[in-house]
C-alpha positions, -999 to +999 in steps of 0.1 A: +030-067-138+039-088-108+024-080-074+059-067-063+060-044-093+025-031-086+035-023-050+067-006-060+050+013-088+023+026-064+049+034-038+070+054-062+041+073-077+025+080-043+057+093-029+063+115-060+028+130-057+031+137-020+068+147-020+077+121+007+104+094+008+096+057+004+109+052+039+082+076+052+055+059+032+067+025+044+066+037+080+030+049+076+018+018+059+038-010+077+049+008+108+084-001+096+104+024+075+125-004+060+098-026+044+096-010+010+133-005+007+137-042+016+112-052-011+131-030-037+163-049-028+146-083-036+130-090-003+095-104+001+062-096+019+036-117+035+003-118+016-013-100+046+012-071+043+008-069+005-030-066+009-025-040+037-003-019+014-026-022-017-057-013+004-038+016+020-028+030-014-063+026-028-079+043+003-054+071+006-045+080-030-045+118-036-077+128-055-056+151-077-031+124-086-033+100-115-035+063-106-006+045-123-014+028-156-013-010-156-027-014-121-065-020-120-076-001-089-109-019-087-094-054-087-072-048-057-077-071-028-103-059-003-102-063+034-132-077+051-149-053+074-147-064+110-180-066+129-180-044+160-183-064+191-211-054+214-201-033+243-200-051+277-228-040+299 
């Protein structure tokens, strides 16, 4: 399964589980309701946005929903944790 297929599979499954549109999910994940629709139509994503989406799905997947077959949830890209900057005194 290609990265694009993984993203679209997760998007469709998540939206079906939550009863929301892909435009709504796209708006939540990317702050742009057209991104997932654009990818479905053959558009592309930056690596950064792909990783953002995959992390978002992993972190926000409904506990009562089955994770789609063919996508290894544990091998998804991880985002590095940002170190908190010390407060100015």
